[in-house]
KEKE-3310 file (N, C-alpha, C; in steps of 0.2 Angstrom, whole numbers, plus 5000, padded with zeros to 4 digits):
npx = (5316:5316:5329:5335:5338:5348:5349:5362:5365:5355:5352:5357:5356:5343:5338:5347:5342:5330:5329:5327:5314:5299:5304:5303:5312:5319:5320:5319:5323:5327:5334:5348:5353:5361:5353:5337:5326:5330:5331:5318:5311:5316:5312:5298:5297:5302:5295:5298:5296:5293:5299:5310:5320:5336:5349:5363:5373:5379:5369:5358:5362:5364:5351:5343:5340:5348:5352:5361:5369:5367:5378:5379:5384:5393:5409:5421:5417:5414:5423:5423:5409:5407:5416:5409:5398:5404:5409:5398:5395:5389:5383:5388:5383:5391:5391:5398:5412:5421:5430:5440:5454:5465:5470:5461:5451:5458:5458:5445:5442:5450:5445:5432:5436:5441:5430:5421:5410:5399:5404:5400:5402:5393:5388:5377:5377:5384:5374:5367:5360:5368:5381:5383:5380:5390:5401:5399:5400:5414:5419:5415:5423:5419:5422:5435:5451:5450:5458:5459:5451:5439:5432:5421:5414:5404:5397:5385:5379:5381:5376:5380:5386:5400:5409:5406:5410:5411:5419:5431:5447:5453:5442:5435:5430:5429:5431:5434:5432:5419:5410:5416:5419:5410:5407:5420:5422:5412:5417:5430:5425:5418:5428:5434:5440:5454:5471:5478:5493:5500:5497:5493:5490:5481:5476:5463:5458:5450:5437:5435:5445:5441:5427:5428:5437:5437:5440:5453:5460:5456:5448:5450:5441:5441:5448:5459:5465:5476:5476:5486:5487:5491:5489:5492:5483:5474:5466:5457:5452:5441:5434:5423:5416:5404:5404:5405:5390:5373:5361:5357:5361:5370:5385:5390:5401:5406:5417:5425:5439:5442:5451:5444:5433:5423:5415:5402:5397:5389:5379:5375:5379:5388:5402:5407:5421:5421:5417:5404:5390:5379:5364:5366:5362:5350:5348:5343:5331:5334:5328:5327:5340:5344:5336:5341:5354:5351:5346:5357:5366:5358:5358:5371:5373:5364:5369:5382:5392:5404:5400:5402:5407:5416:5427:5441:5440:5437:5448:5458:5452:5452:5466:5469:5462:5468:5481:5479:5475:5486:5496:5491:5492:5506:5511:5517:5520:5512:5515:5507:5503:5495:5492:5487:5487:5486:5495:5494:5481:5481:5490:5483:5479)
npy = (5701:5686:5675:5670:5654:5643:5626:5615:5600:5588:5575:5570:5583:5587:5582:5589:5602:5602:5606:5619:5621:5629:5639:5656:5665:5661:5653:5640:5642:5637:5623:5614:5600:5586:5575:5572:5566:5565:5579:5583:5575:5581:5594:5592:5588:5600:5610:5618:5627:5620:5627:5632:5623:5616:5609:5612:5621:5632:5636:5639:5650:5659:5662:5664:5674:5674:5673:5664:5648:5631:5619:5603:5593:5580:5576:5579:5590:5600:5611:5618:5621:5629:5639:5645:5650:5660:5668:5675:5682:5676:5668:5653:5636:5621:5604:5591:5579:5594:5595:5585:5585:5594:5605:5610:5614:5624:5633:5636:5642:5653:5660:5663:5673:5683:5687:5691:5684:5673:5657:5641:5624:5609:5598:5589:5581:5589:5596:5588:5585:5577:5579:5593:5598:5591:5597:5610:5607:5604:5617:5624:5619:5608:5595:5595:5595:5588:5573:5561:5554:5543:5537:5528:5521:5510:5503:5492:5490:5494:5503:5507:5507:5498:5505:5518:5535:5536:5526:5529:5535:5548:5555:5558:5547:5532:5525:5534:5547:5546:5540:5542:5555:5564:5558:5558:5572:5576:5571:5578:5591:5591:5589:5601:5606:5605:5610:5599:5589:5578:5563:5545:5531:5516:5506:5496:5487:5477:5475:5486:5484:5473:5476:5488:5487:5493:5506:5519:5522:5514:5517:5516:5503:5502:5510:5514:5524:5537:5553:5566:5580:5597:5602:5591:5581:5566:5557:5543:5535:5525:5518:5510:5502:5490:5482:5468:5466:5465:5466:5483:5488:5500:5503:5514:5524:5536:5544:5552:5555:5566:5576:5578:5569:5559:5557:5548:5550:5543:5536:5546:5548:5552:5552:5558:5565:5558:5546:5543:5540:5547:5551:5564:5569:5567:5559:5569:5569:5567:5577:5588:5591:5595:5606:5615:5616:5624:5635:5640:5643:5653:5663:5666:5673:5684:5691:5692:5685:5673:5656:5641:5630:5635:5642:5642:5631:5621:5620:5616:5604:5597:5596:5587:5576:5574:5570:5558:5550:5551:5545:5532:5528:5529:5522:5527:5539:5555:5572:5587:5604:5617:5633:5649:5660:5673:5670:5656:5653:5660:5653:5643:5647)
npz = (5499:5490:5488:5472:5466:5456:5451:5448:5441:5445:5451:5464:5468:5468:5480:5489:5486:5491:5504:5503:5500:5503:5510:5514:5510:5499:5483:5471:5455:5442:5433:5429:5420:5411:5408:5403:5409:5422:5426:5423:5433:5445:5443:5444:5458:5464:5460:5449:5434:5417:5406:5412:5412:5408:5398:5401:5413:5408:5398:5406:5414:5404:5401:5412:5426:5441:5459:5466:5465:5466:5466:5461:5453:5445:5454:5447:5439:5447:5449:5436:5435:5447:5444:5433:5439:5448:5438:5434:5445:5456:5471:5479:5483:5486:5483:5494:5490:5487:5477:5465:5468:5479:5473:5464:5473:5479:5469:5467:5480:5480:5469:5474:5484:5475:5468:5478:5483:5491:5497:5500:5507:5506:5518:5525:5537:5546:5552:5559:5575:5584:5579:5578:5591:5598:5593:5598:5612:5612:5609:5619:5629:5636:5636:5636:5628:5612:5608:5601:5587:5579:5564:5554:5539:5531:5517:5510:5497:5480:5468:5455:5438:5432:5424:5428:5433:5446:5451:5446:5448:5445:5442:5453:5460:5471:5487:5498:5493:5488:5498:5510:5514:5520:5532:5538:5538:5547:5559:5560:5560:5572:5581:5581:5570:5567:5561:5549:5548:5544:5536:5534:5525:5519:5505:5496:5482:5476:5472:5464:5454:5448:5443:5437:5427:5414:5416:5417:5428:5441:5456:5474:5483:5496:5510:5523:5536:5545:5552:5558:5568:5570:5583:5590:5591:5584:5571:5565:5550:5540:5526:5515:5501:5495:5506:5518:5522:5526:5512:5507:5520:5530:5539:5551:5561:5572:5583:5597:5609:5623:5634:5645:5644:5633:5617:5609:5594:5585:5592:5600:5613:5628:5638:5654:5664:5675:5671:5670:5659:5647:5637:5625:5614:5600:5584:5570:5557:5539:5531:5540:5543:5530:5529:5539:5534:5522:5528:5534:5523:5517:5527:5528:5516:5517:5528:5525:5532:5534:5533:5544:5536:5527:5513:5518:5527:5518:5510:5519:5523:5511:5508:5518:5513:5501:5505:5512:5501:5493:5501:5503:5490:5487:5497:5509:5522:5521:5520:5526:5522:5529:5526:5532:5524:5511:5501:5500:5496:5483:5477:5470:5458)
capx = (5316:5318:5335:5333:5343:5348:5352:5367:5365:5348:5351:5357:5355:5336:5338:5350:5338:5323:5330:5325:5307:5294:5307:5300:5317:5322:5316:5323:5319:5329:5338:5352:5356:5361:5348:5331:5322:5332:5329:5310:5309:5318:5307:5291:5298:5304:5290:5301:5293:5296:5303:5316:5325:5341:5354:5369:5373:5380:5363:5354:5365:5363:5344:5340:5343:5348:5357:5365:5369:5368:5382:5378:5386:5399:5414:5426:5414:5413:5427:5420:5403:5408:5419:5404:5394:5407:5410:5392:5394:5384:5385:5388:5383:5393:5391:5405:5418:5421:5434:5444:5461:5465:5472:5454:5448:5461:5456:5438:5442:5453:5440:5427:5438:5442:5423:5418:5404:5399:5405:5399:5401:5387:5388:5371:5379:5386:5368:5364:5362:5374:5387:5383:5380:5396:5406:5398:5403:5421:5420:5414:5428:5415:5425:5442:5454:5450:5465:5459:5445:5439:5426:5421:5408:5404:5390:5384:5377:5385:5371:5382:5390:5407:5412:5404:5415:5411:5425:5437:5451:5454:5436:5433:5427:5432:5428:5435:5428:5412:5406:5419:5421:5405:5409:5427:5421:5408:5422:5435:5422:5416:5434:5436:5443:5461:5475:5482:5500:5502:5493:5496:5484:5482:5470:5462:5454:5449:5431:5436:5449:5437:5421:5430:5442:5438:5443:5460:5463:5451:5449:5450:5435:5442:5453:5460:5471:5476:5478:5489:5485:5496:5488:5494:5477:5474:5460:5457:5446:5440:5428:5422:5410:5403:5406:5401:5385:5367:5359:5354:5364:5376:5388:5393:5402:5411:5417:5431:5441:5444:5455:5439:5428:5422:5408:5401:5392:5384:5374:5372:5380:5393:5405:5411:5428:5420:5415:5396:5387:5372:5363:5367:5358:5347:5349:5338:5329:5338:5325:5329:5347:5344:5333:5346:5360:5349:5345:5364:5368:5355:5360:5378:5372:5361:5373:5389:5396:5406:5398:5408:5409:5419:5432:5447:5440:5436:5455:5461:5450:5454:5473:5469:5460:5474:5487:5477:5475:5493:5499:5488:5495:5513:5513:5522:5517:5512:5515:5502:5505:5490:5493:5481:5489:5484:5499:5492:5475:5482:5494:5478:5477)
capy = (5698:5679:5673:5666:5649:5638:5620:5612:5593:5587:5569:5572:5590:5588:5581:5595:5608:5601:5610:5626:5621:5632:5645:5662:5670:5657:5650:5637:5644:5634:5617:5611:5593:5583:5570:5575:5562:5567:5586:5583:5573:5586:5600:5591:5588:5606:5615:5622:5627:5616:5631:5634:5617:5616:5604:5614:5627:5638:5638:5641:5656:5664:5663:5665:5679:5671:5675:5659:5642:5625:5614:5596:5589:5575:5579:5582:5596:5606:5617:5621:5624:5634:5645:5648:5654:5665:5673:5678:5686:5673:5664:5646:5631:5616:5598:5588:5583:5600:5594:5579:5587:5600:5611:5612:5617:5630:5638:5638:5647:5659:5664:5666:5679:5688:5690:5693:5681:5668:5650:5636:5617:5606:5592:5589:5578:5594:5599:5583:5587:5573:5582:5600:5598:5589:5603:5615:5605:5605:5624:5627:5616:5603:5588:5596:5595:5582:5570:5555:5552:5537:5537:5522:5521:5504:5502:5485:5491:5499:5503:5511:5503:5497:5510:5524:5539:5535:5521:5532:5539:5555:5559:5559:5541:5528:5524:5540:5553:5544:5538:5543:5562:5567:5555:5561:5579:5577:5570:5583:5597:5591:5590:5608:5607:5607:5609:5593:5590:5572:5557:5539:5527:5510:5505:5490:5489:5471:5476:5491:5481:5468:5479:5494:5486:5497:5513:5520:5522:5512:5520:5511:5502:5502:5514:5515:5529:5541:5560:5569:5587:5602:5602:5584:5576:5562:5553:5537:5535:5520:5519:5504:5500:5483:5479:5462:5468:5463:5471:5489:5490:5504:5503:5520:5525:5541:5546:5555:5556:5572:5576:5578:5565:5556:5557:5543:5553:5538:5534:5552:5547:5556:5550:5563:5564:5553:5539:5543:5540:5549:5554:5571:5571:5562:5561:5572:5567:5570:5583:5593:5593:5599:5613:5618:5618:5629:5641:5643:5646:5660:5668:5669:5678:5690:5694:5693:5682:5666:5650:5637:5627:5640:5640:5640:5624:5617:5619:5612:5597:5593:5594:5581:5570:5573:5567:5551:5546:5550:5540:5525:5526:5528:5518:5530:5545:5561:5578:5592:5610:5621:5640:5654:5667:5674:5666:5649:5653:5662:5648:5639:5650)
capz = (5492:5490:5484:5467:5466:5451:5452:5443:5444:5448:5453:5471:5469:5470:5487:5492:5485:5494:5510:5502:5499:5507:5514:5511:5507:5494:5477:5466:5449:5436:5434:5423:5420:5404:5408:5403:5414:5429:5427:5424:5439:5449:5442:5447:5465:5467:5458:5444:5427:5412:5402:5416:5413:5403:5397:5404:5417:5404:5394:5411:5416:5399:5400:5418:5431:5448:5464:5468:5461:5470:5462:5463:5447:5447:5457:5442:5435:5452:5448:5431:5437:5452:5441:5429:5443:5450:5432:5434:5451:5460:5477:5477:5488:5482:5487:5496:5490:5483:5471:5465:5471:5483:5469:5462:5479:5480:5464:5469:5486:5478:5465:5478:5487:5470:5466:5484:5484:5497:5495:5506:5504:5509:5522:5529:5543:5551:5555:5563:5582:5587:5577:5580:5599:5600:5591:5603:5618:5612:5609:5626:5634:5641:5635:5636:5621:5608:5607:5596:5585:5575:5560:5549:5535:5526:5513:5507:5490:5475:5462:5449:5433:5433:5421:5431:5435:5453:5452:5442:5453:5442:5441:5460:5463:5476:5494:5502:5490:5486:5504:5516:5515:5525:5539:5540:5539:5553:5565:5560:5562:5579:5585:5581:5563:5568:5555:5548:5547:5541:5535:5532:5524:5515:5501:5493:5476:5473:5468:5458:5449:5444:5440:5434:5422:5408:5418:5416:5435:5445:5463:5479:5486:5503:5512:5530:5537:5551:5551:5564:5568:5573:5590:5593:5591:5578:5570:5561:5546:5536:5521:5511:5497:5494:5512:5519:5526:5522:5507:5510:5526:5531:5546:5552:5568:5573:5590:5599:5616:5625:5640:5650:5643:5627:5614:5604:5590:5581:5597:5604:5620:5631:5645:5657:5666:5680:5668:5669:5652:5646:5630:5624:5608:5596:5577:5566:5550:5534:5529:5545:5542:5524:5530:5543:5529:5518:5532:5535:5517:5516:5532:5526:5510:5520:5533:5523:5537:5532:5537:5547:5531:5522:5509:5521:5530:5512:5508:5524:5523:5505:5508:5522:5509:5496:5508:5513:5495:5491:5506:5501:5483:5487:5503:5514:5525:5517:5525:5524:5524:5528:5528:5532:5521:5504:5496:5500:5492:5477:5473:5467:5452)
cpx = (5319:5325:5333:5339:5342:5351:5356:5368:5360:5347:5351:5355:5347:5335:5341:5345:5332:5323:5328:5318:5303:5298:5305:5306:5322:5317:5320:5319:5321:5334:5342:5354:5355:5355:5341:5326:5324:5330:5321:5308:5310:5313:5300:5292:5299:5300:5293:5297:5297:5301:5309:5321:5330:5346:5361:5368:5374:5374:5359:5356:5364:5355:5340:5343:5342:5353:5362:5364:5371:5372:5382:5380:5391:5405:5419:5423:5413:5417:5425:5414:5403:5411:5414:5400:5397:5408:5404:5390:5389:5387:5384:5388:5385:5393:5398:5406:5418:5425:5437:5451:5460:5467:5466:5451:5451:5459:5449:5438:5445:5448:5434:5429:5439:5435:5419:5411:5404:5400:5404:5399:5396:5388:5382:5372:5381:5380:5364:5365:5367:5380:5388:5383:5387:5402:5405:5400:5411:5423:5420:5419:5425:5419:5433:5445:5453:5457:5465:5452:5445:5432:5427:5414:5409:5397:5390:5383:5381:5381:5373:5386:5397:5411:5410:5410:5416:5416:5431:5441:5451:5448:5432:5429:5431:5429:5428:5431:5421:5408:5409:5420:5416:5406:5415:5426:5418:5413:5427:5431:5420:5422:5437:5440:5450:5465:5479:5489:5503:5497:5496:5490:5486:5475:5470:5457:5452:5442:5432:5440:5445:5431:5423:5436:5443:5440:5450:5463:5458:5453:5449:5443:5435:5448:5453:5466:5470:5479:5481:5488:5491:5495:5490:5489:5478:5467:5461:5451:5446:5434:5428:5416:5410:5405:5402:5396:5378:5365:5355:5357:5370:5378:5392:5395:5407:5411:5424:5432:5444:5448:5450:5433:5428:5415:5408:5395:5387:5378:5372:5374:5387:5396:5409:5417:5427:5418:5408:5394:5380:5371:5363:5363:5355:5348:5343:5337:5333:5335:5327:5336:5348:5342:5338:5352:5357:5348:5352:5367:5365:5357:5366:5377:5369:5365:5380:5394:5398:5403:5404:5411:5411:5424:5439:5446:5440:5444:5459:5459:5452:5462:5473:5467:5465:5479:5485:5477:5482:5497:5497:5491:5502:5516:5518:5518:5517:5511:5509:5504:5498:5492:5487:5482:5486:5488:5497:5486:5477:5487:5489:5477:5482)
cpy = (5691:5679:5668:5661:5645:5632:5617:5605:5591:5580:5569:5579:5591:5587:5587:5601:5608:5605:5617:5627:5625:5638:5651:5666:5666:5654:5647:5638:5641:5628:5616:5604:5590:5578:5572:5572:5565:5574:5587:5581:5578:5592:5598:5591:5595:5612:5620:5621:5623:5620:5634:5628:5617:5610:5605:5620:5633:5641:5642:5648:5661:5666:5665:5670:5675:5674:5670:5652:5636:5620:5607:5591:5584:5579:5583:5588:5601:5612:5621:5625:5630:5640:5649:5652:5660:5671:5677:5682:5683:5669:5657:5641:5625:5609:5595:5581:5589:5599:5587:5580:5593:5606:5614:5616:5624:5636:5641:5644:5653:5664:5667:5673:5685:5691:5693:5690:5675:5661:5646:5629:5614:5599:5592:5586:5583:5597:5594:5585:5583:5576:5589:5602:5596:5594:5609:5614:5606:5612:5627:5624:5611:5596:5589:5596:5588:5579:5564:5554:5546:5537:5531:5523:5515:5503:5495:5485:5496:5499:5505:5506:5503:5502:5517:5528:5538:5529:5523:5537:5547:5559:5560:5553:5538:5529:5530:5546:5552:5543:5540:5550:5565:5565:5558:5569:5580:5576:5576:5590:5597:5591:5597:5610:5609:5606:5603:5594:5584:5567:5551:5534:5521:5509:5498:5491:5482:5471:5480:5488:5476:5471:5485:5493:5490:5504:5513:5520:5520:5514:5514:5510:5501:5506:5514:5520:5533:5548:5562:5576:5591:5602:5596:5579:5572:5559:5548:5537:5528:5520:5513:5503:5493:5479:5472:5463:5465:5468:5477:5491:5495:5504:5510:5521:5532:5544:5549:5555:5563:5571:5576:5574:5562:5557:5552:5547:5549:5537:5540:5551:5550:5553:5556:5561:5558:5546:5538:5544:5542:5551:5561:5574:5565:5564:5564:5569:5570:5577:5589:5596:5597:5606:5617:5621:5624:5636:5644:5646:5653:5665:5671:5674:5684:5694:5695:5690:5675:5661:5646:5633:5631:5638:5638:5633:5619:5615:5615:5605:5593:5592:5588:5575:5569:5568:5559:5547:5545:5545:5533:5523:5525:5524:5521:5536:5551:5567:5583:5599:5615:5628:5644:5660:5667:5670:5659:5649:5655:5658:5643:5641:5648)
cpz = (5493:5486:5479:5466:5460:5454:5447:5445:5448:5451:5461:5473:5471:5477:5491:5492:5489:5501:5509:5501:5505:5512:5510:5508:5502:5489:5472:5459:5442:5438:5428:5424:5413:5403:5408:5408:5421:5431:5427:5430:5445:5449:5445:5455:5468:5465:5453:5437:5422:5407:5406:5417:5407:5403:5401:5408:5413:5400:5400:5413:5410:5398:5406:5423:5438:5452:5466:5464:5466:5465:5465:5458:5449:5449:5452:5438:5440:5450:5442:5432:5442:5449:5436:5433:5446:5444:5432:5440:5456:5466:5475:5483:5484:5487:5489:5493:5485:5476:5471:5469:5475:5479:5466:5467:5480:5475:5465:5475:5484:5473:5469:5482:5482:5468:5472:5485:5489:5494:5501:5503:5509:5512:5527:5536:5548:5555:5559:5571:5586:5585:5579:5587:5601:5599:5596:5610:5618:5612:5615:5631:5638:5641:5635:5629:5618:5607:5602:5594:5580:5571:5555:5546:5530:5523:5510:5499:5486:5468:5456:5445:5435:5430:5423:5433:5443:5455:5449:5447:5451:5441:5448:5463:5468:5483:5498:5499:5489:5493:5510:5519:5520:5532:5542:5542:5546:5559:5565:5563:5570:5584:5585:5575:5564:5562:5555:5546:5543:5541:5532:5531:5519:5511:5498:5487:5472:5469:5462:5452:5444:5440:5436:5429:5416:5410:5418:5423:5440:5453:5468:5481:5493:5505:5520:5531:5543:5549:5558:5563:5572:5580:5594:5593:5584:5577:5565:5557:5542:5532:5517:5507:5496:5500:5513:5524:5522:5517:5510:5516:5525:5538:5546:5559:5567:5580:5591:5607:5617:5631:5646:5649:5636:5624:5608:5600:5587:5586:5601:5611:5622:5637:5648:5660:5672:5678:5667:5662:5652:5639:5630:5618:5604:5588:5574:5560:5545:5532:5534:5544:5535:5525:5534:5538:5525:5521:5533:5529:5516:5521:5530:5521:5513:5524:5531:5528:5535:5536:5540:5541:5525:5518:5512:5524:5524:5510:5513:5524:5517:5505:5513:5517:5504:5499:5510:5507:5492:5495:5504:5494:5483:5493:5507:5516:5521:5521:5522:5527:5523:5531:5528:5529:5514:5499:5495:5495:5484:5473:5469:5460:5446)
residu = (MET:ALA:THR:ARG:ILE:ALA:LEU:ALA:GLY:ALA:ARG:TYR:GLY:ALA:THR:LEU:ALA:SER:GLY:PHE:ALA:ASP:LEU:GLU:ASN:ALA:GLU:ILE:VAL:ALA:ILE:ALA:ASP:PRO:ASP:SER:GLU:VAL:ARG:SER:SER:ALA:ALA:ALA:ALA:LEU:GLY:VAL:ALA:HIS:ASP:SER:LEU:PHE:GLU:SER:LEU:ASP:ASP:LEU:LEU:LEU:ALA:THR:GLU:VAL:ASP:ALA:VAL:ILE:VAL:ALA:SER:PRO:THR:HIS:LEU:HIS:GLU:ARG:HIS:VAL:GLY:ALA:ALA:PHE:ASP:ARG:GLY:LEU:HIS:VAL:LEU:CYS:THR:SER:PRO:VAL:GLY:VAL:ARG:GLY:SER:GLU:VAL:SER:HIS:ILE:VAL:THR:SER:ALA:GLY:LEU:VAL:GLY:LYS:MET:PHE:MET:TRP:ALA:ASN:PRO:LEU:ARG:PHE:ASP:PRO:ARG:VAL:SER:ILE:ALA:GLN:ALA:LEU:VAL:GLU:ALA:GLY:GLU:VAL:GLY:GLU:PRO:THR:HIS:GLY:CYS:ALA:SER:ILE:ARG:ILE:SER:ASP:TRP:PRO:HIS:ASP:GLY:ASN:SER:TRP:ARG:LEU:GLU:ARG:ASP:LEU:GLY:GLY:GLY:ALA:LEU:LEU:GLU:VAL:GLY:THR:GLN:THR:LEU:ASP:ALA:LEU:TRP:PHE:ALA:MET:GLY:ALA:PRO:ASP:PRO:VAL:GLU:ALA:MET:ALA:SER:ARG:PHE:SER:SER:TYR:SER:ASP:GLN:HIS:GLY:SER:ASP:LEU:GLU:HIS:PRO:ALA:GLU:ASP:SER:ILE:SER:GLY:MET:VAL:ARG:PHE:LYS:ASN:GLY:ALA:CYS:LEU:GLN:ILE:SER:ALA:GLN:ILE:LYS:ALA:ALA:LEU:LEU:PRO:GLY:GLU:THR:ALA:GLN:SER:PHE:SER:PHE:ILE:GLY:THR:ARG:GLY:ALA:ILE:ASP:MET:ALA:ASN:GLY:ARG:ARG:ASN:ASP:ALA:ASP:GLY:ASN:GLN:TYR:GLU:TYR:ALA:LYS:SER:SER:CYS:THR:SER:SER:GLN:LEU:ARG:ALA:LEU:ALA:VAL:SER:PHE:LEU:GLN:ALA:ILE:GLU:THR:ASN:GLU:GLU:PRO:ALA:ALA:ASN:GLY:LYS:GLN:ALA:LEU:ALA:PHE:HIS:LYS:MET:VAL:ASP:ALA:LEU:LEU:THR:SER:ALA:ARG:GLU:LYS:GLN:ALA:ALA:SER:ILE:LYS:VAL:GLU:ARG:SER:LEU:ASP:ASP:LEU:PHE:GLY:GLY:LEU)
# end
């Protein structure tokens, strides 16, 4: 029997949900979005009937029987929408970032454990062969222990209004949460997702201060930082919107060094311990990454086995993000405590 899936947030959600198209064991049956044009466009693309479109997720859940929900609404609404799905006993696939703050993510992860339903967060970049094969090489010990990673993402365009939530710090906006999290997560994942212990970062907000002057707390438009891990490794991350690039350009890099070699994931190239360089993987198209993500979510539901992008990883990752933002704001290093106990999870309630 096919898993019946609802979509909450149809702008980016329609792209994410496209990974489930034509899968025999899944069906997108309903869409919730406050913008009628956005939900109608998504319905046409995903083959959802007009009478299964709703303004809110609450209305959708009252009227439609589903098994799972894709939460792709604005970041500050994730906790509310994931909670609504869990209240109905549904599985959840949530876009990244999972929340504005680590406390929201802690609440979500705790709730998932209480209701006994699958929770997975969605970063299609994890399913790019350049990343997934690099992670497998690390797991197999082929490059030794990762010691240092470096990730950067810079985008030239910013198509959103100055008063958009995407530039408001307390709503989940800014360079790190808006454009940096997926690149940061891809590097962290490939390095084996080690537990972070400390972060230091700096921020700049000249564009945000100018164009988001009507916002209460304009977020950073550029951030650079470093995270240190319990195993002694570290990584550097930088993210920038409205970068000095040609219109439409994006500059992205992510690589790491291990004790027995190095991997440049952006170019799919690997150096072994003797210095020899060769191609180990090629990038896949976005549709292939979305399809692999969808299959992973459905497989987790069917087997009741947690995916790699599970709640515990989400919590550790967002504590890392919290620390980077806190350090940048307070201009000092921020410590990170990642526990693997129930006390840590239930502290989010």
